C-alpha positions in Angstrom: 239.3 109.4 164.6 236.4 111.8 163.9 236.8 115.6 164.7 233.8 118.0 164.5 231.9 115.7 162.2 234.5 116.3 159.3 234.6 112.7 158.1 230.9 112.4 157.9 230.6 115.8 156.2 233.4 115.0 153.6 231.7 111.6 152.8 228.2 113.3 152.4 229.6 115.9 150.2 231.4 113.2 148.1 228.2 111.3 147.7 226.3 114.3 146.7 228.9 115.0 144.0 228.8 111.6 142.7 224.9 111.9 142.7 225.0 115.0 140.6 227.4 113.5 138.1 225.3 110.4 137.6 222.2 112.6 137.3 223.8 114.8 134.6 225.1 111.7 132.7 221.7 110.1 132.8 220.1 113.3 131.4 222.7 113.6 128.7 222.0 110.0 127.5 218.3 110.6 127.4 218.7 113.8 125.4 221.1 111.9 123.1 218.6 108.9 122.7 215.9 111.3 121.6 218.2 113.1 119.2 219.1 109.7 117.6 215.4 109.0 117.3 214.8 112.3 115.6 217.7 111.9 113.2 216.6 108.4 112.3 213.0 109.6 111.6 214.4 112.2 109.3 216.4 109.8 107.5 213.6 107.4 107.0 211.2 110.2 105.9 213.8 111.4 103.4 211.9 114.6 102.7 213.4 117.9 103.8 210.2 119.7 103.6 208.3 117.3 106.0 211.1 116.7 108.4 214.8 117.4 108.9 217.1 116.0 111.3 219.1 117.7 114.2 222.2 117.8 112.1 220.5 119.9 109.4 218.9 122.2 112.0 222.4 122.8 113.7 223.7 123.6 110.2 220.8 126.1 109.4 221.2 127.7 112.8 225.1 128.3 112.1 224.1 129.8 108.7 221.7 132.1 110.5 224.1 133.2 113.2 226.5 134.2 110.3 223.9 136.8 109.1 224.5 140.5 109.9 220.9 140.9 111.4 221.0 137.9 113.7 221.9 139.6 116.9 219.5 142.7 116.1 216.6 140.2 115.6 217.3 138.6 118.8 217.6 141.8 120.7 214.6 143.3 119.2 212.3 140.4 120.1 213.8 139.7 123.5 213.6 143.4 124.3 209.9 143.6 123.3 208.9 140.4 125.2 211.2 140.7 128.2 210.1 144.3 128.8 206.4 143.3 128.3 207.0 140.7 131.0 208.7 143.1 133.4 206.1 145.7 132.9 203.4 143.3 133.6 205.3 141.8 136.7 205.9 145.2 138.2 202.4 146.5 137.5 200.8 143.4 138.7 202.7 143.6 142.0 201.9 147.2 142.7 198.3 147.0 141.7 197.8 143.7 143.5 199.3 145.3 146.7 197.0 148.3 146.2 194.0 146.0 145.7 195.0 144.2 149.0 195.1 147.4 150.9 192.0 148.9 149.5 188.9 146.6 149.1 187.1 149.0 146.9 190.0 149.1 144.3 190.0 145.2 144.3 186.3 145.1 143.7 186.5 147.8 141.0 189.3 146.0 139.2 187.7 142.4 139.4 185.7 142.7 136.2 188.7 144.0 134.3 190.8 141.0 135.4 188.0 138.6 134.5 188.0 140.1 130.9 191.7 139.8 130.6 191.9 136.3 131.7 189.0 135.2 129.5 189.6 136.9 126.1 191.5 134.7 123.7 195.0 135.8 122.7 194.0 135.8 119.0 191.3 138.5 119.8 193.8 140.6 121.6 196.2 140.3 118.6 193.6 141.5 116.1 192.6 144.5 118.3 196.0 145.6 118.9 196.9 145.3 115.2 194.0 147.6 114.5 195.0 150.1 117.5 198.7 150.2 117.4 200.1 148.3 114.6 202.7 145.5 114.7 205.7 147.4 116.1 204.9 146.9 119.8 202.4 143.9 119.4 204.5 141.4 121.3 205.1 143.9 124.1 201.4 144.3 124.7 200.5 140.7 124.3 203.3 139.6 126.8 202.0 142.3 129.2 198.3 141.1 128.8 199.2 137.5 129.3 201.3 138.0 132.4 199.6 140.9 134.1 196.3 139.4 135.4 198.3 136.3 136.7 200.7 138.5 138.7 198.0 140.6 140.0 195.6 137.7 141.3 198.6 135.9 142.9 199.9 138.9 144.6 196.6 139.7 146.1 196.2 136.1 147.1 199.7 135.9 148.7 199.3 139.0 150.6 196.0 137.9 151.9 197.6 134.7 153.2 199.9 136.6 155.6 199.8 135.4 159.2 197.0 137.6 160.8 198.6 137.1 164.3 202.1 138.2 163.2 200.4 141.3 161.6 198.6 142.1 164.7 202.1 141.7 166.6 203.5 144.2 164.0 200.6 146.5 164.8 201.3 146.4 168.5 205.0 147.0 168.4 204.6 149.7 165.5 206.8 147.8 163.0 207.7 150.0 160.0 206.1 149.4 156.7 209.4 148.1 154.9 210.1 145.5 157.7 206.4 144.4 157.6 206.8 143.7 153.8 210.2 142.1 154.2 209.6 139.8 157.3 205.7 139.3 157.4 204.3 139.6 153.8 207.3 138.5 151.7 207.4 134.8 153.1 203.6 134.6 152.4 203.8 136.0 148.9 206.8 134.0 147.7 205.1 130.8 147.0 202.3 132.5 145.0 204.7 134.3 143.0 207.0 131.4 142.3 204.1 129.3 140.9 203.0 132.4 138.9 206.4 132.9 137.4 206.8 129.3 136.3 203.6 129.6 134.4 204.0 133.2 133.2 207.6 133.1 131.9 206.8 130.4 129.3 203.7 131.8 128.3 205.0 135.3 127.8 207.4 134.0 125.2 205.0 131.7 123.5 202.4 134.2 123.2 204.9 137.1 122.2 206.4 135.1 119.5 202.9 134.0 118.2 202.0 137.6 118.1 205.1 138.5 116.0 204.1 135.6 113.6 200.7 137.1 113.0 201.9 140.8 113.0 205.4 140.3 111.4 207.1 143.4 112.9 210.5 144.2 111.4 213.6 142.4 113.1 211.6 139.8 115.0 211.7 136.1 115.4 208.1 135.8 114.5 208.9 137.4 111.1 211.6 134.8 110.4 209.4 132.0 111.4 206.9 133.1 109.0 209.3 133.6 106.1 210.6 130.1 106.8 207.1 128.9 106.5 206.6 130.8 103.2 209.8 129.4 101.5 209.2 125.8 103.0 212.5 126.1 104.6 211.9 123.5 107.3 215.5 123.5 108.5 215.2 127.2 109.0 211.9 126.9 110.8 213.4 124.4 113.2 216.5 126.5 113.8 214.5 129.7 114.5 212.4 127.7 116.9 215.5 126.4 118.7 216.5 130.2 119.2 213.2 130.9 120.7 213.6 127.9 123.0 217.0 128.8 124.0 216.0 132.5 124.7 213.0 131.7 126.6 215.0 129.0 128.7 217.7 131.6 129.4 215.2 134.3 130.4 213.3 131.8 132.7 216.4 130.8 134.4 217.8 134.3 134.8 214.5 135.5 136.3 214.0 132.6 138.5 217.7 133.0 139.7 217.1 136.5 140.8 213.7 135.5 142.4 215.5 132.7 144.3 218.1 134.9 145.5 215.5 137.4 146.7 213.4 134.6 148.4 216.5 133.2 150.2 217.8 136.6 151.3 217.8 136.7 155.2 218.6 140.4 156.0 218.3 141.9 159.6 215.6 144.4 159.9 216.2 148.1 158.9 216.7 150.5 161.8 213.4 152.1 162.6 213.5 156.0 161.9 211.6 158.1 164.2 208.7 160.0 162.8 208.4 163.9 162.8 205.8 163.6 165.7 208.3 161.4 167.7 211.0 163.9 167.2 208.9 166.7 168.3 207.8 164.8 171.4 211.4 164.0 172.2 212.3 167.8 172.1 209.4 168.5 174.2 210.4 165.8 176.8 213.9 167.3 176.8 212.5 170.8 177.6 210.5 169.4 180.4 213.0 167.1 181.8 214.0 169.4 184.7 210.4 170.1 185.7 209.1 168.7 189.1 207.4 165.4 188.5 208.8 165.2 184.8 209.3 161.5 183.6 206.8 159.9 185.9 204.3 157.9 183.9 200.6 158.3 184.5 198.4 155.6 186.2 196.7 153.3 183.8 193.0 153.4 184.8 190.5 150.8 183.5 187.1 152.1 184.3 183.9 150.0 183.9 184.9 148.3 180.9 182.8 145.7 179.2 183.2 143.5 176.3 181.1 140.7 174.6 181.5 138.7 171.5 178.0 138.2 170.3 175.9 136.9 173.0 178.9 135.8 175.1 179.9 138.4 177.7 183.6 138.2 178.4 184.1 141.3 180.7 181.4 143.1 182.6 181.8 146.3 184.2 185.4 145.7 185.1 187.7 148.4 186.7 191.5 148.3 187.6 194.1 150.9 188.4 197.8 150.1 187.6 200.3 152.3 189.4 203.3 153.4 187.5 206.2 151.0 188.0 203.9 148.4 189.7 204.1 144.6 188.8 200.6 143.0 188.6 199.8 139.4 188.1 196.2 139.0 186.7 194.8 135.7 187.9 191.6 134.0 186.8 190.4 130.8 185.3 190.6 130.2 181.6 187.9 131.8 179.5 187.2 134.6 181.9 188.7 137.4 179.7 192.3 137.8 180.6 193.5 137.8 177.0 190.6 140.0 176.0 191.7 142.6 178.6 195.2 142.3 177.3 193.9 143.0 173.7 192.0 146.1 175.1 195.2 147.4 176.7 197.4 146.9 173.4 194.5 148.6 171.4 193.7 145.5 169.1 190.3 145.2 170.8 187.8 148.0 171.4 185.7 148.0 174.4 181.8 148.0 174.2 181.7 150.3 177.2 183.9 152.0 179.7 187.2 153.8 179.1 190.8 152.9 179.4 193.1 155.9 180.2 196.9 156.4 180.7 198.2 153.6 178.4 201.5 154.6 176.9 201.9 154.9 173.1 204.2 151.9 172.9 203.3 148.6 174.7 205.7 145.6 174.8 203.5 142.5 174.5 204.1 138.9 175.0 201.2 137.2 173.4 199.6 133.9 174.3 201.3 132.4 171.1 205.0 133.4 170.5 204.1 135.0 167.2 207.7 135.0 165.8 209.0 135.1 162.2 210.0 131.4 162.0 212.3 131.6 158.9 214.6 134.1 160.8 216.9 133.8 163.8 216.1 135.1 167.4 218.3 138.2 166.8 216.4 139.2 163.7 213.0 138.7 165.4 214.1 140.9 168.4 215.6 143.5 166.1 212.4 143.7 164.2 210.7 145.5 167.2 213.8 146.8 169.0 213.8 150.6 169.8 216.0 152.0 172.5 216.8 155.7 172.1 220.3 156.7 173.5 221.7 160.3 173.9 224.7 161.8 172.2 226.6 165.1 172.7 226.5 167.1 169.6 228.8 170.2 169.7 227.3 173.3 171.6 223.9 172.1 171.0 223.7 169.8 174.0 221.9 166.4 174.1 220.1 165.1 171.1 218.2 161.8 171.0 219.4 159.1 168.3 218.9 155.5 167.6 221.8 153.0 167.7 223.0 151.7 164.4 222.2 148.2 163.6 225.5 146.8 164.6 225.2 148.6 168.0 221.7 147.3 168.4 222.6 143.7 167.6 225.4 143.9 170.1 223.0 144.9 172.8 220.6 142.3 171.8 223.3 139.6 171.9 224.4 140.6 175.3 220.9 140.8 176.7 219.8 137.4 175.0 222.9 135.7 176.6 221.4 136.1 179.9 218.5 133.7 179.4 219.2 132.0 176.1 222.1 129.8 174.9 224.4 131.7 172.6 223.8 129.4 169.6 220.2 130.2 169.6 220.7 133.6 168.2 221.8 132.4 164.8 219.4 129.7 164.4 216.0 129.9 162.6 213.4 130.2 165.3 211.5 127.3 163.6 214.4 125.1 164.9 214.2 126.2 168.6 212.3 124.4 171.2 209.1 125.9 172.7 210.9 127.2 175.7 213.5 129.0 173.8 210.8 130.5 171.5 209.1 131.8 174.6 212.1 133.4 176.0 212.7 135.1 172.6 209.3 136.6 172.6 210.0 137.8 176.3 213.2 139.4 175.0 211.5 141.0 172.2 209.0 142.8 174.6 211.6 143.9 177.1 213.9 145.3 174.3 211.1 147.1 172.4 211.5 150.3 174.2 208.0 150.1 175.5 207.0 152.0 178.5 204.3 149.4 179.4 205.0 145.6 179.4 202.2 143.1 179.0 202.7 139.3 179.1 200.1 136.7 178.6 201.3 133.4 180.2 204.9 134.3 179.7 206.3 131.2 181.4 204.3 128.7 179.7 206.5 125.8 178.5 209.6 126.7 180.7 211.0 124.4 183.3 211.6 125.7 186.8 215.3 126.7 186.3 214.5 128.7 183.2 211.3 130.1 184.8 213.4 131.6 187.6 216.1 132.9 185.4 213.8 134.5 183.1 211.6 135.9 185.9 214.9 137.4 187.5 215.7 138.9 184.0 212.3 140.8 183.9 212.5 142.0 187.4 216.1 143.4 186.8 215.4 145.0 183.6 212.0 146.7 183.9 213.6 149.8 185.1 210.5 151.4 186.5 208.1 150.3 183.7 204.8 149.1 184.6 204.3 145.2 184.3 200.9 143.2 183.9 201.2 139.5 183.6 198.5 136.8 183.4 199.2 133.7 185.0 197.5 130.5 186.7 200.5 130.0 189.2 200.8 131.6 192.5 204.5 130.9 192.3 204.9 133.4 189.4 203.7 136.1 191.7 206.5 135.5 194.2 209.0 135.2 191.3 208.1 138.6 190.0 207.7 140.1 193.2 204.3 141.3 192.0 200.9 141.7 193.5 197.8 139.9 192.6 195.0 141.7 190.5 191.8 139.6 190.3 189.7 139.5 187.4 186.1 138.7 188.5 183.9 136.5 186.3 181.0 138.4 184.6 177.7 138.0 186.4 
């Protein structure tokens, strides 16, 4: 009798193991076939200068390995080429990121990158021999071959990052490290993967070729050239085999580390408060006993207009939101509801009019869910989570602090259990249903520590039961915060115990 799917899983694992064994056996037979063809061709040629077989190559390799300088040669060449590659990769990443951030720098570097990609390797080799000699030739050649590829792919990968997710991060004030890790990294990885597969092999080919021309001491290129001078074909093949093995080992090692970083699924780092935030916290604690302290101001939208080209979206619109109020903005589609929310979260600027009293932090549920699909629900909520608590510290009284990551995850899991199935928290968001994603986005806004909550059609995609449960969660956890929701349904006004705010169409 099957229990928890174990028989099926065991059978699947056994099938996978059998497939791997057959695949390895097939590859081994293919390699053996071509080795036999190679040996047969060498026997037929019967000329050790023109062609030698794999048996003679292995014998020459063993003889070379017995030499006292064998390891020194390998380490010197591998060090120069490897460090050239790593320097180019690091420099390309940093400069590509800087070019992405500063358009003027990208424009300034564009001619240089075109030159580096266009000049033949032989020209670089000759120039570097004149300028710096042969000792560091392979380092510079590897660097010049890899650097422009990494720079271009880094800039392209960063530009491909989801604009909507970046806007979400701006609204929620996500830290720079978390933006890189959860928004830019998934976009960057495919570009870097393809770049690495090309650059790794090219760095070794060009580096060894440069050593053959420059012949620095203790290098693979020098040994290849000497084998050619003495017509030592077996030695030439043996040193070529060493180059192939070193290149393959280097490529496997780098790609293994890259794959580990790509598959790494951490939880967001805890957000540290800035100096300004700490100062504001101290000021708030000094004023907490004053009359009226802690009462947020009204949010006043006064005579706001907004147009996109010739299309007027908002025209002389005014609205006042009282502290702690629950407002449901109702209007037909296309009449500016989403634009108004953009004005309130500061991602859109008005053409005319003023908006006053909007708190620094705004918790937003966008029209789209805007979740990081490769990460689970807990990570998405923790990405924007910020909930200061107070702790007694000796005689100094109360001091604001942030929960540890473990404490924050415990709170998130407890809150999510109120409107989401428990298993959802550990599943990648891409695997969740539309309604589950929507509730995850609502939790993210509610647990962001924001003083003003704005939701654009928050109940879209929810059935009646989940709609009522989620609305109840929102009501019970506002804790005096102001809420503005856009909706097409009059039922949502009753569910949220809110009042209707009309958005008149532009005249």
